[in-house]
Biotite code that builds the C-alpha atoms (Angstrom):
import biotite.structure as struc

atoms = struc.array([
    struc.Atom([-32.215, -5.313, -27.992], chain_id="A", res_id=1, res_name="UNK", atom_name="CA", element="C"),
    struc.Atom([-33.859, -4.021, -24.839], chain_id="A", res_id=2, res_name="UNK", atom_name="CA", element="C"),
    struc.Atom([-34.263, -0.310, -24.049], chain_id="A", res_id=3, res_name="UNK", atom_name="CA", element="C"),
    struc.Atom([-34.291, 0.984, -20.506], chain_id="A", res_id=4, res_name="UNK", atom_name="CA", element="C"),
    struc.Atom([-35.210, 4.647, -20.006], chain_id="A", res_id=5, res_name="UNK", atom_name="CA", element="C"),
    struc.Atom([-34.107, 5.426, -23.570], chain_id="A", res_id=6, res_name="UNK", atom_name="CA", element="C"),
    struc.Atom([-30.655, 3.866, -23.073], chain_id="A", res_id=7, res_name="UNK", atom_name="CA", element="C"),
    struc.Atom([-29.677, 0.910, -25.192], chain_id="A", res_id=8, res_name="UNK", atom_name="CA", element="C"),
    struc.Atom([-28.748, -2.222, -23.244], chain_id="A", res_id=9, res_name="UNK", atom_name="CA", element="C"),
    struc.Atom([-26.749, -3.544, -26.223], chain_id="A", res_id=10, res_name="UNK", atom_name="CA", element="C"),
    struc.Atom([-23.070, -3.283, -25.307], chain_id="A", res_id=11, res_name="UNK", atom_name="CA", element="C"),
    struc.Atom([-21.695, -5.456, -28.113], chain_id="A", res_id=12, res_name="UNK", atom_name="CA", element="C"),
    struc.Atom([-20.561, -2.362, -30.009], chain_id="A", res_id=13, res_name="UNK", atom_name="CA", element="C"),
    struc.Atom([-19.331, -0.565, -26.905], chain_id="A", res_id=14, res_name="UNK", atom_name="CA", element="C"),
    struc.Atom([-16.933, 2.194, -27.843], chain_id="A", res_id=15, res_name="UNK", atom_name="CA", element="C"),
    struc.Atom([-14.271, 3.132, -25.278], chain_id="A", res_id=16, res_name="UNK", atom_name="CA", element="C"),
    struc.Atom([-14.605, 6.838, -26.081], chain_id="A", res_id=17, res_name="UNK", atom_name="CA", element="C"),
    struc.Atom([-15.755, 8.517, -22.911], chain_id="A", res_id=18, res_name="UNK", atom_name="CA", element="C"),
    struc.Atom([-14.884, 5.403, -20.928], chain_id="A", res_id=19, res_name="UNK", atom_name="CA", element="C"),
    struc.Atom([-12.443, 5.864, -18.034], chain_id="A", res_id=20, res_name="UNK", atom_name="CA", element="C"),
    struc.Atom([-10.064, 3.211, -19.407], chain_id="A", res_id=21, res_name="UNK", atom_name="CA", element="C"),
    struc.Atom([-9.558, 5.353, -22.501], chain_id="A", res_id=22, res_name="UNK", atom_name="CA", element="C"),
    struc.Atom([-7.828, 8.040, -20.433], chain_id="A", res_id=23, res_name="UNK", atom_name="CA", element="C"),
    struc.Atom([-4.039, 8.467, -20.783], chain_id="A", res_id=24, res_name="UNK", atom_name="CA", element="C"),
    struc.Atom([-1.768, 6.617, -18.345], chain_id="A", res_id=25, res_name="UNK", atom_name="CA", element="C"),
    struc.Atom([-0.744, 9.748, -16.469], chain_id="A", res_id=26, res_name="UNK", atom_name="CA", element="C"),
    struc.Atom([-4.399, 10.533, -15.723], chain_id="A", res_id=27, res_name="UNK", atom_name="CA", element="C"),
    struc.Atom([-5.045, 6.963, -14.552], chain_id="A", res_id=28, res_name="UNK", atom_name="CA", element="C"),
    struc.Atom([-1.926, 7.148, -12.359], chain_id="A", res_id=29, res_name="UNK", atom_name="CA", element="C"),
    struc.Atom([-3.228, 10.374, -10.812], chain_id="A", res_id=30, res_name="UNK", atom_name="CA", element="C"),
    struc.Atom([-6.582, 8.739, -10.077], chain_id="A", res_id=31, res_name="UNK", atom_name="CA", element="C"),
    struc.Atom([-4.967, 5.643, -8.531], chain_id="A", res_id=32, res_name="UNK", atom_name="CA", element="C"),
    struc.Atom([-2.614, 7.805, -6.450], chain_id="A", res_id=33, res_name="UNK", atom_name="CA", element="C"),
    struc.Atom([-5.643, 9.236, -4.663], chain_id="A", res_id=34, res_name="UNK", atom_name="CA", element="C"),
    struc.Atom([-6.737, 5.760, -3.529], chain_id="A", res_id=35, res_name="UNK", atom_name="CA", element="C"),
    struc.Atom([-5.637, 3.741, -0.526], chain_id="A", res_id=36, res_name="UNK", atom_name="CA", element="C"),
    struc.Atom([-3.124, 0.992, -1.300], chain_id="A", res_id=37, res_name="UNK", atom_name="CA", element="C"),
    struc.Atom([-5.838, -1.647, -0.964], chain_id="A", res_id=38, res_name="UNK", atom_name="CA", element="C"),
    struc.Atom([-8.176, 0.129, -3.389], chain_id="A", res_id=39, res_name="UNK", atom_name="CA", element="C"),
    struc.Atom([-5.319, 0.893, -5.792], chain_id="A", res_id=40, res_name="UNK", atom_name="CA", element="C"),
    struc.Atom([-4.488, -2.814, -5.976], chain_id="A", res_id=41, res_name="UNK", atom_name="CA", element="C"),
    struc.Atom([-8.164, -3.650, -6.509], chain_id="A", res_id=42, res_name="UNK", atom_name="CA", element="C"),
    struc.Atom([-8.177, -1.519, -9.676], chain_id="A", res_id=43, res_name="UNK", atom_name="CA", element="C"),
    struc.Atom([-5.834, -4.081, -11.258], chain_id="A", res_id=44, res_name="UNK", atom_name="CA", element="C"),
    struc.Atom([-8.806, -6.417, -11.562], chain_id="A", res_id=45, res_name="UNK", atom_name="CA", element="C"),
    struc.Atom([-10.896, -3.974, -13.616], chain_id="A", res_id=46, res_name="UNK", atom_name="CA", element="C"),
    struc.Atom([-9.331, -4.872, -16.949], chain_id="A", res_id=47, res_name="UNK", atom_name="CA", element="C"),
    struc.Atom([-6.032, -5.628, -18.669], chain_id="A", res_id=48, res_name="UNK", atom_name="CA", element="C"),
    struc.Atom([-5.583, -1.882, -19.144], chain_id="A", res_id=49, res_name="UNK", atom_name="CA", element="C"),
    struc.Atom([-5.646, -1.321, -15.361], chain_id="A", res_id=50, res_name="UNK", atom_name="CA", element="C"),
    struc.Atom([-3.555, -4.381, -14.425], chain_id="A", res_id=51, res_name="UNK", atom_name="CA", element="C"),
    struc.Atom([-0.321, -2.564, -13.528], chain_id="A", res_id=52, res_name="UNK", atom_name="CA", element="C"),
    struc.Atom([-1.442, 1.037, -13.064], chain_id="A", res_id=53, res_name="UNK", atom_name="CA", element="C"),
    struc.Atom([-1.087, 0.726, -9.268], chain_id="A", res_id=54, res_name="UNK", atom_name="CA", element="C"),
    struc.Atom([2.522, -0.438, -9.706], chain_id="A", res_id=55, res_name="UNK", atom_name="CA", element="C"),
    struc.Atom([3.578, 3.151, -10.470], chain_id="A", res_id=56, res_name="UNK", atom_name="CA", element="C"),
    struc.Atom([2.141, 4.564, -7.254], chain_id="A", res_id=57, res_name="UNK", atom_name="CA", element="C"),
    struc.Atom([4.720, 6.969, -5.723], chain_id="A", res_id=58, res_name="UNK", atom_name="CA", element="C"),
    struc.Atom([3.209, 6.825, -2.228], chain_id="A", res_id=59, res_name="UNK", atom_name="CA", element="C"),
    struc.Atom([3.396, 3.300, -0.859], chain_id="A", res_id=60, res_name="UNK", atom_name="CA", element="C"),
    struc.Atom([1.415, 3.357, 2.353], chain_id="A", res_id=61, res_name="UNK", atom_name="CA", element="C"),
    struc.Atom([0.517, 0.032, 3.918], chain_id="A", res_id=62, res_name="UNK", atom_name="CA", element="C"),
    struc.Atom([-1.898, 0.220, 6.823], chain_id="A", res_id=63, res_name="UNK", atom_name="CA", element="C"),
    struc.Atom([-2.671, -2.893, 8.855], chain_id="A", res_id=64, res_name="UNK", atom_name="CA", element="C"),
    struc.Atom([-6.299, -1.830, 9.306], chain_id="A", res_id=65, res_name="UNK", atom_name="CA", element="C"),
    struc.Atom([-6.674, -1.369, 5.556], chain_id="A", res_id=66, res_name="UNK", atom_name="CA", element="C"),
    struc.Atom([-5.168, -4.733, 4.600], chain_id="A", res_id=67, res_name="UNK", atom_name="CA", element="C"),
    struc.Atom([-6.088, -6.872, 7.629], chain_id="A", res_id=68, res_name="UNK", atom_name="CA", element="C"),
    struc.Atom([-9.370, -5.785, 9.083], chain_id="A", res_id=69, res_name="UNK", atom_name="CA", element="C"),
    struc.Atom([-11.840, -7.242, 11.501], chain_id="A", res_id=70, res_name="UNK", atom_name="CA", element="C"),
    struc.Atom([-15.451, -6.221, 11.985], chain_id="A", res_id=71, res_name="UNK", atom_name="CA", element="C"),
    struc.Atom([-14.692, -3.451, 14.448], chain_id="A", res_id=72, res_name="UNK", atom_name="CA", element="C"),
    struc.Atom([-11.273, -2.575, 12.957], chain_id="A", res_id=73, res_name="UNK", atom_name="CA", element="C"),
    struc.Atom([-9.794, -2.854, 16.411], chain_id="A", res_id=74, res_name="UNK", atom_name="CA", element="C"),
    struc.Atom([-6.736, -4.920, 17.168], chain_id="A", res_id=75, res_name="UNK", atom_name="CA", element="C"),
    struc.Atom([-4.461, -5.518, 20.073], chain_id="A", res_id=76, res_name="UNK", atom_name="CA", element="C"),
    struc.Atom([-1.219, -7.454, 19.880], chain_id="A", res_id=77, res_name="UNK", atom_name="CA", element="C"),
    struc.Atom([-2.944, -10.413, 21.554], chain_id="A", res_id=78, res_name="UNK", atom_name="CA", element="C"),
    struc.Atom([-5.445, -10.580, 18.676], chain_id="A", res_id=79, res_name="UNK", atom_name="CA", element="C"),
    struc.Atom([-2.810, -10.717, 15.931], chain_id="A", res_id=80, res_name="UNK", atom_name="CA", element="C"),
    struc.Atom([-2.476, -14.189, 14.444], chain_id="A", res_id=81, res_name="UNK", atom_name="CA", element="C"),
    struc.Atom([0.595, -15.430, 12.607], chain_id="A", res_id=82, res_name="UNK", atom_name="CA", element="C"),
    struc.Atom([-1.628, -15.885, 9.536], chain_id="A", res_id=83, res_name="UNK", atom_name="CA", element="C"),
    struc.Atom([-2.548, -12.188, 9.558], chain_id="A", res_id=84, res_name="UNK", atom_name="CA", element="C"),
    struc.Atom([1.106, -11.228, 9.955], chain_id="A", res_id=85, res_name="UNK", atom_name="CA", element="C"),
    struc.Atom([2.131, -13.431, 7.033], chain_id="A", res_id=86, res_name="UNK", atom_name="CA", element="C"),
    struc.Atom([-0.722, -12.153, 4.854], chain_id="A", res_id=87, res_name="UNK", atom_name="CA", element="C"),
    struc.Atom([0.232, -8.552, 5.606], chain_id="A", res_id=88, res_name="UNK", atom_name="CA", element="C"),
    struc.Atom([3.920, -9.226, 4.890], chain_id="A", res_id=89, res_name="UNK", atom_name="CA", element="C"),
    struc.Atom([3.136, -11.110, 1.659], chain_id="A", res_id=90, res_name="UNK", atom_name="CA", element="C"),
    struc.Atom([0.842, -8.290, 0.533], chain_id="A", res_id=91, res_name="UNK", atom_name="CA", element="C"),
    struc.Atom([3.641, -5.748, 0.919], chain_id="A", res_id=92, res_name="UNK", atom_name="CA", element="C"),
    struc.Atom([6.173, -8.055, -0.747], chain_id="A", res_id=93, res_name="UNK", atom_name="CA", element="C"),
    struc.Atom([3.840, -8.555, -3.733], chain_id="A", res_id=94, res_name="UNK", atom_name="CA", element="C"),
    struc.Atom([3.453, -4.802, -4.247], chain_id="A", res_id=95, res_name="UNK", atom_name="CA", element="C"),
    struc.Atom([7.186, -4.165, -3.892], chain_id="A", res_id=96, res_name="UNK", atom_name="CA", element="C"),
    struc.Atom([7.952, -6.994, -6.313], chain_id="A", res_id=97, res_name="UNK", atom_name="CA", element="C"),
    struc.Atom([5.702, -5.514, -8.983], chain_id="A", res_id=98, res_name="UNK", atom_name="CA", element="C"),
    struc.Atom([6.492, -1.833, -8.404], chain_id="A", res_id=99, res_name="UNK", atom_name="CA", element="C"),
    struc.Atom([7.797, -0.063, -11.534], chain_id="A", res_id=100, res_name="UNK", atom_name="CA", element="C"),
    struc.Atom([8.771, 3.275, -10.054], chain_id="A", res_id=101, res_name="UNK", atom_name="CA", element="C"),
    struc.Atom([12.394, 4.247, -9.622], chain_id="A", res_id=102, res_name="UNK", atom_name="CA", element="C"),
    struc.Atom([11.640, 6.932, -7.035], chain_id="A", res_id=103, res_name="UNK", atom_name="CA", element="C"),
    struc.Atom([8.947, 7.060, -4.385], chain_id="A", res_id=104, res_name="UNK", atom_name="CA", element="C"),
    struc.Atom([7.609, 9.981, -2.401], chain_id="A", res_id=105, res_name="UNK", atom_name="CA", element="C"),
    struc.Atom([6.793, 8.012, 0.708], chain_id="A", res_id=106, res_name="UNK", atom_name="CA", element="C"),
    struc.Atom([7.040, 4.539, 2.124], chain_id="A", res_id=107, res_name="UNK", atom_name="CA", element="C"),
    struc.Atom([4.893, 3.954, 5.186], chain_id="A", res_id=108, res_name="UNK", atom_name="CA", element="C"),
    struc.Atom([4.089, 0.784, 7.071], chain_id="A", res_id=109, res_name="UNK", atom_name="CA", element="C"),
    struc.Atom([1.686, 0.844, 9.998], chain_id="A", res_id=110, res_name="UNK", atom_name="CA", element="C"),
    struc.Atom([1.218, -2.649, 11.349], chain_id="A", res_id=111, res_name="UNK", atom_name="CA", element="C"),
    struc.Atom([0.057, -4.290, 14.486], chain_id="A", res_id=112, res_name="UNK", atom_name="CA", element="C"),
    struc.Atom([2.679, -6.935, 15.245], chain_id="A", res_id=113, res_name="UNK", atom_name="CA", element="C"),
    struc.Atom([5.349, -5.017, 17.095], chain_id="A", res_id=114, res_name="UNK", atom_name="CA", element="C"),
    struc.Atom([8.959, -5.945, 16.552], chain_id="A", res_id=115, res_name="UNK", atom_name="CA", element="C"),
    struc.Atom([8.280, -9.668, 16.907], chain_id="A", res_id=116, res_name="UNK", atom_name="CA", element="C"),
    struc.Atom([8.438, -10.360, 13.163], chain_id="A", res_id=117, res_name="UNK", atom_name="CA", element="C"),
    struc.Atom([11.390, -8.337, 11.825], chain_id="A", res_id=118, res_name="UNK", atom_name="CA", element="C"),
    struc.Atom([12.167, -10.748, 8.980], chain_id="A", res_id=119, res_name="UNK", atom_name="CA", element="C"),
    struc.Atom([10.940, -8.370, 6.272], chain_id="A", res_id=120, res_name="UNK", atom_name="CA", element="C"),
    struc.Atom([11.781, -5.003, 7.837], chain_id="A", res_id=121, res_name="UNK", atom_name="CA", element="C"),
    struc.Atom([15.311, -4.819, 6.415], chain_id="A", res_id=122, res_name="UNK", atom_name="CA", element="C"),
    struc.Atom([14.064, -5.562, 2.898], chain_id="A", res_id=123, res_name="UNK", atom_name="CA", element="C"),
    struc.Atom([11.369, -2.898, 3.168], chain_id="A", res_id=124, res_name="UNK", atom_name="CA", element="C"),
    struc.Atom([13.902, -0.339, 4.353], chain_id="A", res_id=125, res_name="UNK", atom_name="CA", element="C"),
    struc.Atom([16.303, -1.324, 1.540], chain_id="A", res_id=126, res_name="UNK", atom_name="CA", element="C"),
    struc.Atom([13.481, -0.875, -0.986], chain_id="A", res_id=127, res_name="UNK", atom_name="CA", element="C"),
    struc.Atom([12.630, 2.592, 0.353], chain_id="A", res_id=128, res_name="UNK", atom_name="CA", element="C"),
    struc.Atom([16.270, 3.708, 0.432], chain_id="A", res_id=129, res_name="UNK", atom_name="CA", element="C"),
    struc.Atom([16.989, 2.322, -3.058], chain_id="A", res_id=130, res_name="UNK", atom_name="CA", element="C"),
    struc.Atom([14.069, 4.350, -4.397], chain_id="A", res_id=131, res_name="UNK", atom_name="CA", element="C"),
    struc.Atom([15.169, 7.509, -2.578], chain_id="A", res_id=132, res_name="UNK", atom_name="CA", element="C"),
    struc.Atom([11.997, 7.714, -0.513], chain_id="A", res_id=133, res_name="UNK", atom_name="CA", element="C"),
    struc.Atom([11.456, 11.244, 0.734], chain_id="A", res_id=134, res_name="UNK", atom_name="CA", element="C"),
    struc.Atom([9.535, 9.896, 3.731], chain_id="A", res_id=135, res_name="UNK", atom_name="CA", element="C"),
    struc.Atom([10.111, 6.600, 5.530], chain_id="A", res_id=136, res_name="UNK", atom_name="CA", element="C"),
    struc.Atom([7.658, 5.865, 8.299], chain_id="A", res_id=137, res_name="UNK", atom_name="CA", element="C"),
    struc.Atom([7.475, 2.577, 10.184], chain_id="A", res_id=138, res_name="UNK", atom_name="CA", element="C"),
    struc.Atom([5.005, 2.078, 13.016], chain_id="A", res_id=139, res_name="UNK", atom_name="CA", element="C"),
    struc.Atom([4.779, -1.382, 14.558], chain_id="A", res_id=140, res_name="UNK", atom_name="CA", element="C"),
    struc.Atom([2.178, -0.715, 17.230], chain_id="A", res_id=141, res_name="UNK", atom_name="CA", element="C"),
    struc.Atom([-1.592, -1.292, 17.287], chain_id="A", res_id=142, res_name="UNK", atom_name="CA", element="C"),
    struc.Atom([-2.393, 1.954, 19.030], chain_id="A", res_id=143, res_name="UNK", atom_name="CA", element="C"),
    struc.Atom([-2.460, 5.468, 17.693], chain_id="A", res_id=144, res_name="UNK", atom_name="CA", element="C"),
    struc.Atom([0.591, 7.476, 18.684], chain_id="A", res_id=145, res_name="UNK", atom_name="CA", element="C"),
    struc.Atom([-1.591, 10.491, 19.407], chain_id="A", res_id=146, res_name="UNK", atom_name="CA", element="C"),
    struc.Atom([-3.477, 8.402, 21.997], chain_id="A", res_id=147, res_name="UNK", atom_name="CA", element="C"),
    struc.Atom([-0.384, 6.868, 23.654], chain_id="A", res_id=148, res_name="UNK", atom_name="CA", element="C"),
    struc.Atom([0.083, 7.934, 27.242], chain_id="A", res_id=149, res_name="UNK", atom_name="CA", element="C"),
    struc.Atom([2.707, 5.441, 28.440], chain_id="A", res_id=150, res_name="UNK", atom_name="CA", element="C"),
    struc.Atom([5.775, 5.446, 26.195], chain_id="A", res_id=151, res_name="UNK", atom_name="CA", element="C"),
    struc.Atom([7.678, 3.081, 28.493], chain_id="A", res_id=152, res_name="UNK", atom_name="CA", element="C"),
    struc.Atom([5.595, 0.114, 27.313], chain_id="A", res_id=153, res_name="UNK", atom_name="CA", element="C"),
    struc.Atom([6.490, 0.485, 23.648], chain_id="A", res_id=154, res_name="UNK", atom_name="CA", element="C"),
    struc.Atom([8.653, -2.225, 22.083], chain_id="A", res_id=155, res_name="UNK", atom_name="CA", element="C"),
    struc.Atom([11.754, -0.943, 20.353], chain_id="A", res_id=156, res_name="UNK", atom_name="CA", element="C"),
    struc.Atom([13.118, -2.140, 17.040], chain_id="A", res_id=157, res_name="UNK", atom_name="CA", element="C"),
    struc.Atom([16.847, -1.820, 16.484], chain_id="A", res_id=158, res_name="UNK", atom_name="CA", element="C"),
    struc.Atom([16.757, 0.239, 13.293], chain_id="A", res_id=159, res_name="UNK", atom_name="CA", element="C"),
    struc.Atom([19.571, -0.742, 10.905], chain_id="A", res_id=160, res_name="UNK", atom_name="CA", element="C"),
    struc.Atom([20.958, 2.756, 10.344], chain_id="A", res_id=161, res_name="UNK", atom_name="CA", element="C"),
    struc.Atom([23.749, 1.353, 8.161], chain_id="A", res_id=162, res_name="UNK", atom_name="CA", element="C"),
    struc.Atom([21.118, 0.959, 5.422], chain_id="A", res_id=163, res_name="UNK", atom_name="CA", element="C"),
    struc.Atom([20.595, 4.711, 5.208], chain_id="A", res_id=164, res_name="UNK", atom_name="CA", element="C"),
    struc.Atom([22.804, 6.728, 2.880], chain_id="A", res_id=165, res_name="UNK", atom_name="CA", element="C"),
    struc.Atom([25.385, 8.947, 4.522], chain_id="A", res_id=166, res_name="UNK", atom_name="CA", element="C"),
    struc.Atom([24.654, 12.652, 4.051], chain_id="A", res_id=167, res_name="UNK", atom_name="CA", element="C"),
    struc.Atom([26.075, 13.795, 0.738], chain_id="A", res_id=168, res_name="UNK", atom_name="CA", element="C"),
    struc.Atom([25.964, 10.321, -0.870], chain_id="A", res_id=169, res_name="UNK", atom_name="CA", element="C"),
    struc.Atom([22.543, 10.443, -2.404], chain_id="A", res_id=170, res_name="UNK", atom_name="CA", element="C"),
])
């Protein structure tokens, strides 16, 4: 057994006491809730104990720049490939398919492909409504709204309002 600075390098008898994985689920959920969606999902690879902790996250916030990034983290609609769109959509679908929560605080999607790929939008909205999301935010533009100066160039998506509960129903 090798000693480095007085610390044993032998981990064969490693005891989980004091180890982060030994914390109760509610503490791990709190920790994961502070992470971005991408980092929360990455925690599932830490160990079997962490595998589904992210699946209880009450704030589902999917940001194009977090999931699909390039070196400069700058995108325009002309730069968006169909492969990136599909990867982004599949990433969201995978999280929704494994989500254990019955209620979510927020459901946000900020993506860079405009309204050209609406195939999944209805399903995402249904998911958010079924889980009584307090906040539903969908942004399908590459630019920041705070920086937008010409609102006439924005593409519009015909939001399926029939999916939303009528006031007093839920």
